[in-house]
DOROVEX-646973 format. One record per residue (C-alpha): y negated, z, x. Coordinates in Angstrom, 1 decimal, padded with zeros to 4 digits. Each point is the difference from the previous one (the first is absolute). Last residue first. Layout:
BEGIN
{atom {Y, Z, X}};
...
This chain:
BEGIN
{atom {-028.5, 021.3, 072.9}};
{atom {-003.3, 001.9, 001.3}};
{atom {-002.7, 000.7, -002.7}};
{atom {-003.6, 000.0, 001.8}};
{atom {-001.9, 002.7, -000.3}};
{atom {-001.9, -000.2, 003.1}};
{atom {003.0, 001.0, 002.5}};
{atom {-002.1, 003.1, 000.6}};
{atom {000.2, 001.1, -003.6}};
{atom {003.8, 000.3, 000.3}};
{atom {002.4, -002.5, -001.4}};
{atom {001.0, -000.7, -003.5}};
{atom {003.9, -000.6, -001.0}};
{atom {000.9, -002.7, -002.7}};
{atom {003.5, 000.4, -001.6}};
{atom {000.8, -003.2, -002.1}};
{atom {001.3, 001.1, -003.4}};
{atom {003.6, -001.3, -000.9}};
{atom {000.9, -002.4, -003.1}};
{atom {004.0, 000.2, -000.8}};
{atom {000.9, -003.8, 000.5}};
{atom {002.7, 001.1, 002.3}};
{atom {001.7, 002.2, -002.6}};
{atom {000.1, -003.1, -002.2}};
{atom {001.7, -002.0, 002.3}};
{atom {002.3, 002.8, 000.7}};
{atom {001.0, -000.1, -003.4}};
{atom {-000.1, 003.1, -002.3}};
{atom {002.2, 002.4, -001.1}};
{atom {002.5, -000.1, 002.8}};
{atom {-000.2, 003.9, 000.5}};
{atom {-001.5, -000.6, 003.2}};
{atom {-002.6, -002.4, -001.4}};
{atom {-001.0, 002.5, -002.3}};
{atom {-000.3, 002.7, 002.6}};
{atom {-002.5, -002.7, 001.9}};
{atom {-001.8, -000.4, -003.0}};
{atom {-000.6, 003.4, -000.8}};
{atom {-001.4, 000.7, 003.5}};
{atom {-001.9, -002.7, 000.2}};
{atom {-001.9, 000.6, -003.4}};
{atom {-000.5, 003.8, 001.5}};
{atom {-001.7, -001.3, 002.9}};
{atom {-002.3, -002.4, -002.4}};
{atom {-000.7, 002.3, -002.4}};
{atom {-001.2, 002.8, 002.2}};
{atom {-003.7, -000.1, -001.2}};
{atom {001.3, 000.0, -003.5}};
{atom {-003.3, -000.6, -002.4}};
{atom {-001.4, -002.9, 002.0}};
{atom {003.7, -000.6, 001.3}};
{atom {000.6, -001.3, -003.8}};
{atom {-002.5, -002.6, 000.4}};
{atom {001.7, -001.5, 003.3}};
{atom {003.3, 000.8, -001.6}};
{atom {-000.4, -002.6, -002.7}};
{atom {001.3, -003.2, 001.2}};
{atom {002.9, 002.0, 001.6}};
{atom {000.8, 001.8, -003.3}};
{atom {000.1, -003.1, -002.0}};
{atom {002.4, -001.4, 002.9}};
{atom {002.2, 002.9, -000.6}};
{atom {000.6, -000.3, -003.6}};
{atom {000.2, -003.8, 000.4}};
{atom {002.6, 000.5, 002.6}};
{atom {001.9, 002.2, -002.2}};
{atom {-000.1, -002.3, -003.2}};
{atom {001.3, -003.0, 001.8}};
{atom {002.6, 001.8, 001.9}};
{atom {001.5, 001.3, -003.8}};
{atom {-000.7, 003.5, -001.2}};
{atom {003.1, 000.9, -002.3}};
{atom {002.5, -001.5, 002.2}};
{atom {002.1, 003.5, 000.6}};
{atom {-000.9, 000.3, 003.6}};
{atom {-003.6, -001.0, -000.1}};
{atom {-000.5, 002.8, -002.8}};
{atom {002.0, 002.5, 001.9}};
{atom {-001.9, -001.0, 003.6}};
{atom {-003.6, 000.2, -002.4}};
{atom {001.0, 003.8, -001.0}};
{atom {001.1, 001.1, 003.6}};
{atom {-002.9, -001.5, 001.5}};
{atom {-002.1, 001.7, -002.8}};
{atom {001.6, 003.4, 000.8}};
{atom {-000.7, -000.4, 004.0}};
{atom {-003.7, -000.7, -000.7}};
{atom {-000.6, 002.6, -002.7}};
{atom {001.1, 002.8, 002.3}};
{atom {-001.4, -000.9, 003.1}};
{atom {-003.0, 001.9, -000.4}};
{atom {-003.3, -000.8, -002.1}};
{atom {-000.1, -002.6, -002.7}};
{atom {-002.5, -002.9, -000.2}};
{atom {001.9, -002.7, 002.2}};
{atom {003.2, 001.2, -001.6}};
{atom {-001.5, -000.6, -003.6}};
{atom {-001.3, -003.3, 000.9}};
{atom {003.6, -001.0, 001.3}};
{atom {001.6, 000.9, -003.6}};
{atom {-002.7, -001.4, -001.9}};
{atom {000.5, -003.5, 001.6}};
{atom {003.2, 000.0, -000.3}};
{atom {000.3, 001.0, -003.4}};
{atom {-002.6, -003.0, -000.4}};
{atom {002.4, -002.4, 001.7}};
{atom {002.5, 000.9, -003.2}};
{atom {-002.1, -002.1, -002.7}};
{atom {002.1, -003.0, -000.1}};
{atom {003.3, 002.6, -000.5}};
{atom {-002.0, 001.4, -003.1}};
{atom {002.4, 001.2, -002.2}};
{atom {-001.7, 003.8, 000.0}};
{atom {003.7, 001.4, -000.9}};
{atom {001.1, -001.2, 003.4}};
{atom {-002.8, 002.0, 001.6}};
{atom {000.9, 002.9, -001.9}};
{atom {003.8, -000.2, 000.9}};
{atom {-000.7, -000.4, 004.0}};
{atom {-002.3, 003.2, -000.3}};
{atom {002.5, 002.0, -001.6}};
{atom {002.8, -000.8, 002.3}};
{atom {-002.2, 000.6, 003.3}};
{atom {-000.9, 003.8, -001.3}};
{atom {-002.2, 001.4, 002.7}};
{atom {-001.6, 002.1, -002.8}};
{atom {-003.6, 000.5, 000.9}};
{atom {-000.4, -003.2, 002.3}};
{atom {001.9, -002.2, -003.0}};
{atom {-002.1, 001.5, -002.8}};
{atom {-003.1, -001.3, 002.0}};
{atom {001.6, -003.3, 000.6}};
{atom {001.1, -000.9, -003.9}};
{atom {-003.6, 001.2, -001.0}};
{atom {-001.6, -002.3, 002.4}};
{atom {002.5, -002.7, -001.4}};
{atom {-000.9, 000.9, -003.8}};
{atom {-003.9, 000.0, 000.9}};
{atom {000.4, -003.6, 001.5}};
{atom {002.1, -001.6, -002.9}};
{atom {-002.7, 001.6, -002.3}};
{atom {-002.7, -001.6, 002.0}};
{atom {001.9, -003.3, -000.3}};
{atom {000.2, 000.0, -003.4}};
{atom {003.6, -000.1, -001.4}};
{atom {001.3, -003.4, -001.2}};
{atom {001.9, -000.4, 003.4}};
{atom {002.9, 002.3, -001.1}};
{atom {-000.3, 001.2, -003.7}};
{atom {-002.6, 001.6, -002.0}};
{atom {001.5, 003.6, -000.8}};
{atom {002.9, 000.0, -002.5}};
{atom {-002.0, 001.3, -003.2}};
{atom {-003.3, -001.7, 002.0}};
{atom {-000.5, -002.6, -003.0}};
{atom {000.7, 003.0, -002.9}};
{atom {-003.2, -001.6, -001.7}};
{atom {-003.2, 002.1, 000.0}};
{atom {-002.0, 002.8, -001.9}};
{atom {001.0, -000.7, -003.8}};
{atom {003.6, 001.6, 000.8}};
{atom {000.6, 000.9, 003.6}};
{atom {000.9, 003.9, -000.4}};
{atom {001.8, -000.5, -003.6}};
{atom {001.7, -003.0, 001.4}};
{atom {001.4, 001.4, 002.8}};
{atom {001.4, 003.1, -001.7}};
{atom {001.5, -002.4, -002.9}};
{atom {002.0, -002.0, 002.7}};
{atom {001.4, 003.2, 001.9}};
{atom {001.1, 001.5, -003.4}};
{atom {001.7, -003.1, -000.9}};
{atom {001.8, -000.1, 003.3}};
{atom {000.9, 003.6, -000.1}};
{atom {001.3, -000.6, -003.9}};
{atom {002.3, -002.7, 001.4}};
{atom {001.1, 002.2, 002.5}};
{atom {001.0, 003.1, -002.0}};
{atom {002.0, -002.7, -002.5}};
{atom {-000.3, 001.5, -003.8}};
{atom {-003.5, -002.2, -001.0}};
{atom {-001.1, -000.2, -003.6}};
{atom {-002.5, 002.7, -000.2}};
{atom {-002.5, -002.5, 001.2}};
{atom {001.4, -003.4, 001.0}};
{atom {-001.5, -002.5, -002.8}};
{atom {-003.5, 001.7, 001.3}};
{atom {000.2, -001.1, 003.4}};
{atom {000.5, -004.0, -000.7}};
{atom {-003.1, 000.4, -002.5}};
{atom {-002.2, -000.6, 002.9}};
{atom {001.2, -003.8, -000.2}};
{atom {001.9, -001.5, 003.0}};
{atom {-001.8, -002.4, 002.3}};
{atom {-003.3, 000.9, -000.8}};
{atom {-000.6, 000.9, 003.8}};
{atom {-000.5, 003.6, -000.5}};
{atom {003.3, -000.1, -002.1}};
{atom {001.7, -001.6, 002.8}};
{atom {-001.4, 002.5, 002.7}};
{atom {001.1, 003.0, -002.0}};
{atom {003.7, -001.5, -000.5}};
{atom {000.2, -000.7, 003.9}};
{atom {-001.0, 003.5, 000.7}};
{atom {002.4, 001.5, -002.1}};
{atom {002.5, -002.1, 001.2}};
{atom {-001.1, 001.2, 003.7}};
{atom {000.3, 003.9, -001.3}};
{atom {003.5, -000.7, -001.3}};
{atom {001.4, -002.0, 002.5}};
{atom {-000.9, 002.6, 003.1}};
{atom {003.7, 000.3, 000.7}};
{atom {000.5, -003.5, 000.6}};
{atom {003.5, -001.4, 000.5}};
{atom {002.0, 002.7, -002.2}};
{atom {-003.4, 000.6, -002.0}};
{atom {000.3, -003.8, -001.3}};
{atom {003.3, 001.0, -001.9}};
{atom {-001.6, 002.9, -001.7}};
{atom {-003.0, -002.3, -000.7}};
{atom {001.9, -002.4, -001.9}};
{atom {-001.1, 000.9, -003.3}};
{atom {-003.8, -000.1, 000.8}};
{atom {000.5, -003.1, 001.7}};
{atom {001.2, -001.7, -003.1}};
{atom {-002.8, 001.3, -001.9}};
{atom {-002.6, -001.3, 003.0}};
{atom {001.9, -003.6, -000.8}};
{atom {-000.2, 000.3, -004.0}};
{atom {-003.6, 000.8, 000.3}};
{atom {-000.8, -002.9, 002.4}};
{atom {001.6, -002.5, -002.2}};
{atom {-001.5, 001.5, -003.0}};
{atom {-003.3, -000.5, 001.9}};
{atom {000.4, -003.8, 000.6}};
{atom {001.6, -001.4, 003.1}};
{atom {-001.0, -003.6, 001.2}};
{atom {-003.7, -000.3, -000.9}};
{atom {-001.0, 003.2, -001.8}};
{atom {000.9, 002.5, 003.0}};
{atom {001.2, -001.9, 003.1}};
{atom {-003.3, 000.7, 001.8}};
{atom {000.3, 003.7, -000.6}};
{atom {003.9, 000.2, 000.8}};
{atom {-000.9, -002.1, 003.4}};
{atom {-002.4, 002.6, 000.7}};
{atom {002.0, 002.9, -000.3}};
{atom {002.7, -001.5, 002.1}};
{atom {-002.5, -000.7, 002.5}};
{atom {-000.9, 003.8, 000.0}};
{atom {003.7, 000.7, 000.0}};
{atom {000.8, -002.2, 002.9}};
{atom {-003.0, 001.6, 002.0}};
{atom {001.3, 003.4, -000.6}};
{atom {003.1, -001.2, 001.8}};
{atom {003.4, -000.6, -001.3}};
{atom {002.9, 001.4, -002.1}};
{atom {-002.1, 000.6, -003.0}};
{atom {-001.3, -003.6, 000.3}};
{atom {003.2, -001.3, -000.6}};
{atom {000.3, 001.8, -003.1}};
{atom {-003.4, -000.9, -001.2}};
{atom {001.0, -003.5, 000.4}};
{atom {003.3, 000.4, -001.6}};
{atom {-001.7, 001.5, -003.2}};
{atom {-002.5, -002.4, 000.0}};
{atom {002.3, -003.0, 000.0}};
{atom {002.5, 001.2, -002.5}};
{atom {-002.8, -000.5, -002.8}};
{atom {000.9, -003.2, -000.1}};
{atom {003.6, 000.4, -001.0}};
{atom {-000.3, -001.3, -003.7}};
{atom {-000.5, -003.5, 001.7}};
{atom {-000.3, -000.5, 003.9}};
{atom {-000.2, -003.2, 000.2}};
{atom {-001.9, -000.8, 003.2}};
{atom {-002.3, -002.6, 000.9}};
{atom {-003.0, 002.3, -001.5}};
{atom {001.3, 002.7, 002.6}};
{atom {-000.5, -001.7, 003.0}};
{atom {-003.9, -000.9, -001.0}};
{atom {-000.5, 003.9, -000.7}};
{atom {001.4, 000.8, 003.0}};
{atom {-002.0, -002.6, 001.7}};
{atom {-003.1, 000.8, -001.4}};
{atom {000.8, 004.0, 001.1}};
{atom {-000.5, -000.9, 003.3}};
{atom {001.0, 003.2, 002.3}};
{atom {001.2, -002.1, 002.8}};
{atom {002.8, 002.5, 001.3}};
{atom {000.5, 002.2, -003.0}};
{atom {000.1, -003.1, -001.9}};
{atom {003.0, -001.4, 001.9}};
{atom {001.8, 003.4, -001.0}};
{atom {-001.0, -000.7, -003.4}};
{atom {001.4, -003.5, -000.4}};
{atom {002.8, 000.7, 002.3}};
{atom {001.5, 003.1, -002.3}};
{atom {-000.9, -002.2, -003.6}};
{atom {002.6, -002.8, 000.7}};
{atom {003.0, 002.2, 000.8}};
{atom {-000.8, 002.3, -002.6}};
{atom {-000.1, -002.5, -002.6}};
{atom {002.9, -002.0, 001.0}};
{atom {002.0, 003.2, -000.8}};
{atom {-002.1, 001.4, -003.2}};
{atom {000.5, -003.9, -001.6}};
{atom {-002.8, -002.5, 000.5}};
{atom {-000.9, -002.5, -002.9}};
{atom {000.9, -003.5, 000.6}};
{atom {-002.7, -002.4, 001.1}};
{atom {-000.1, -003.2, -002.2}};
{atom {-001.8, -002.6, 001.8}};
{atom {-001.6, -002.5, -002.6}};
{atom {000.6, -003.9, -000.2}};
{atom {-002.6, -002.0, -001.5}};
{atom {001.4, -003.3, -001.6}};
{atom {-002.9, -002.7, -000.5}};
{atom {001.3, -002.5, -002.7}};
{atom {002.9, 000.3, -002.5}};
{atom {001.4, -003.3, 001.2}};
{atom {001.3, 001.4, 003.4}};
{atom {002.0, 002.3, -001.9}};
{atom {002.0, -002.4, -002.2}};
{atom {002.0, 001.7, -002.8}};
{atom {002.6, -002.7, -001.1}};
{atom {003.1, 002.4, 000.3}};
{atom {-002.0, 002.8, -001.7}};
{atom {000.3, 003.6, 001.6}};
{atom {-003.7, -000.5, 000.8}};
{atom {-001.0, -000.2, -003.6}};
{atom {-003.3, -001.4, -000.9}};
{atom {-001.2, 001.1, -003.5}};
{atom {-000.6, -002.8, -002.2}};
{atom {-003.6, 000.3, -001.9}};
{atom {000.7, -000.4, -003.8}};
{atom {000.0, -002.8, -002.5}};
{atom {000.6, -003.1, 002.1}};
{atom {000.2, -003.4, -001.5}};
{atom {001.5, -002.8, 002.1}};
{atom {002.0, -001.5, -002.8}};
{atom {-001.6, 000.9, -003.7}};
{atom {001.4, 003.0, -001.5}};
{atom {003.3, 001.8, 000.0}};
{atom {000.0, 000.3, -003.9}};
{atom {001.1, 003.0, -001.9}};
{atom {-002.8, -000.7, -002.6}};
{atom {-001.6, -003.1, -000.3}};
{atom {-002.2, -002.3, 002.1}};
{atom {000.4, -000.7, 003.8}};
{atom {002.9, -002.9, -000.5}};
{atom {-002.4, -002.8, 000.8}};
{atom {-002.5, 000.9, -003.0}};
{atom {002.8, -001.1, -002.4}};
{atom {003.2, -001.3, 001.3}};
{atom {000.1, -003.8, 000.7}};
{atom {001.3, -002.3, -002.6}};
{atom {-002.2, -002.5, 001.4}};
{atom {-002.7, 000.3, -003.0}};
{atom {-000.3, -001.0, -003.5}};
{atom {002.5, 000.3, -003.2}};
{atom {-002.1, 002.3, -001.6}};
{atom {002.4, 003.0, 000.6}};
{atom {-000.7, -000.3, 003.7}};
{atom {002.8, 001.6, 002.0}};
{atom {000.6, 003.6, 000.9}};
{atom {003.3, 000.4, -002.3}};
{atom {000.8, 003.8, -000.5}};
{atom {-000.2, -000.1, -004.0}};
{atom {001.5, -003.8, 000.1}};
{atom {003.0, 001.4, 002.0}};
{atom {000.4, 003.0, -002.1}};
{atom {-000.1, -002.0, -003.1}};
{atom {002.7, -002.8, 001.6}};
{atom {002.2, 003.1, 000.7}};
{atom {000.1, 001.1, -003.6}};
{atom {-001.5, 003.4, -000.6}};
{atom {-003.3, -001.2, -001.7}};
{atom {001.8, -002.2, -002.4}};
{atom {-002.2, -003.0, -000.8}};
{atom {-002.1, -001.1, -002.3}};
{atom {-001.7, 003.4, -000.4}};
{atom {-000.5, 001.2, -003.3}};
{atom {-003.2, 001.4, -001.3}};
{atom {000.0, -002.4, -003.3}};
{atom {-004.0, -000.1, 000.0}};
{atom {-000.3, -000.6, 003.8}};
{atom {003.0, -002.2, 000.1}};
{atom {-001.6, -002.3, -002.5}};
{atom {-003.4, -000.2, 001.7}};
{atom {001.5, -000.6, 003.2}};
{atom {001.8, -003.0, -001.7}};
{atom {-002.8, -001.2, -001.7}};
{atom {-001.7, -000.3, 003.1}};
{atom {002.4, -001.7, 002.2}};
{atom {000.1, -002.5, -002.8}};
{atom {-003.5, -000.7, -000.3}};
{atom {-000.1, -000.3, 003.9}};
{atom {002.7, -002.9, -000.1}};
{atom {-001.8, -001.8, -002.8}};
{atom {-003.2, 000.1, 001.5}};
{atom {001.4, -001.4, 003.4}};
{atom {002.0, -002.7, -001.6}};
{atom {-002.7, -001.3, -002.1}};
{atom {-002.3, -000.2, 002.9}};
{atom {002.3, -001.8, 002.1}};
{atom {000.8, -002.5, -002.6}};
{atom {-003.7, -000.4, -000.7}};
{atom {-000.5, -000.6, 003.6}};
{atom {002.6, -002.9, 000.2}};
{atom {-001.4, -001.7, -003.0}};
{atom {-003.5, 000.1, 001.3}};
{atom {001.5, -001.7, 003.3}};
{atom {001.6, -002.6, -002.0}};
{atom {-003.3, -001.2, -001.6}};
{atom {-002.0, 000.3, 003.0}};
{atom {002.5, -002.7, 001.6}};
{atom {-000.3, -002.2, -003.0}};
{atom {-003.9, 000.2, -000.1}};
{atom {000.2, -001.3, 003.6}};
{atom {002.3, -002.7, -000.4}};
{atom {-001.9, -001.0, -003.1}};
{atom {000.6, 000.0, -003.9}};
{atom {-002.5, -001.6, -002.2}};
{atom {003.0, -000.8, -002.4}};
{atom {-002.5, 000.7, -003.1}};
{atom {002.7, 002.0, -001.5}};
{atom {001.5, 001.5, 003.1}};
{atom {-003.7, 001.3, 001.0}};
{atom {-000.5, 001.5, -003.7}};
{atom {003.4, 001.8, 000.0}};
{atom {-000.9, 001.3, 003.4}};
{atom {-003.3, 001.4, -001.4}};
{atom {001.9, 001.4, -003.0}};
{atom {002.7, 001.6, 002.3}};
{atom {-002.5, 001.5, 002.1}};
{atom {-001.8, 001.6, -003.1}};
{atom {003.2, 001.5, -001.5}};
{atom {001.0, 001.6, 003.2}};
{atom {-003.3, 001.6, 000.1}};
{atom {000.4, 001.3, -003.6}};
{atom {003.6, 001.3, 000.7}};
{atom {-001.3, 002.1, 003.3}};
{atom {-002.7, 001.6, -002.5}};
{atom {002.1, 000.8, -002.8}};
{atom {002.7, 001.4, 002.6}};
{atom {-002.5, 002.2, 001.8}};
{atom {-001.4, 001.3, -003.5}};
{atom {003.4, 000.6, -001.3}};
{atom {001.0, 002.0, 002.9}};
{atom {-003.1, 002.3, 000.0}};
{atom {000.6, 000.2, -003.8}};
{atom {003.8, 001.0, 000.7}};
{atom {-001.1, 002.5, 002.7}};
{atom {-002.4, 001.7, -002.4}};
{atom {002.7, 000.2, -002.6}};
{atom {002.4, 001.5, 002.3}};
{atom {-002.3, 002.2, 001.2}};
């Protein structure tokens, strides 16, 4: 390498030396002849300056090459690496060629362990709401969500009780579903089913029918099968306490379980989980009642009539039949309290005019005064207790008034019997004077003898 470098260096030196000799010969010829002009003299000076610069540049490059070669051969650094000057030279980021403005390389973004260029972000900054510089309005649209706290046991009872009682009045399951979605029942969700069943046990048969429909409609939407199962499991354990207020609680709870299984609110395996594992006699009676009902109705029809079709949802023919049976049993037994209890259980206050109509027709079709006296007494009790209202009483009598001509075809003395019955009812203050006066009477027509020409005399 040294020989090659020396040869190349010698070649460059000889070429420059030859060029300088040629220039000097030309200048000498001009000087000898004395043909110097101002332009030639300025050109001569410019060439001399350029030649001096070339020599200086070439000599400095050859000296740096020799120093680097000598350092590489010797392997010894020119300075002590442990000295402060050496450390400053190593960490110095200024250009070593003598060029540049003395600024760090890459604008401070290069090298290991540096901060990077100004304004450069390597990761997405997460906003902290506790930061003093946090600006909520600068974060865009803010959505505020209403957090509903979970109800505890005390608040649960105060909230569920009015919802169930109101449902017994309107019977709208969708409204109950909407109210439950607005509440945060949490892990007490199954409590709604158990409390609704407990309240219906203390109510009427129509309330129990409404409760069964409610559980069926809420199943799969608001309450799951596990929630329903937990509710009935809790009620089976509470049967000893429920019997104190409702002696028939085991049989009713068994009907609730059977209806829930038929409506697919709880799985059929619910009963199988209790086989051979029940120690309480009341719980065993309830489960037996449910299994008997399911064995009778399975694959035949759903247990829709386990409580009886409630109130005004019954067919009109069925209600008429029930009222006829009620009146016939009363004429046989004469028990006013039983008749009143049966009429209340029908839960059709808007259809009581049918009972008045059937009672008056029975009086017209009966023989003797026994039925007449008993029906007056029955209507008087219903009127005094408020079970039959004035409007229902008037509608029942008015229907008989309108059909009296047709009834008289089968019962010739219907008009006279009707007048007697209406007078007794007015004396007992069952009907009003206006209703008594509106009772139709058949006009009496007397025929004269044959000698009068067969004319009818008034």
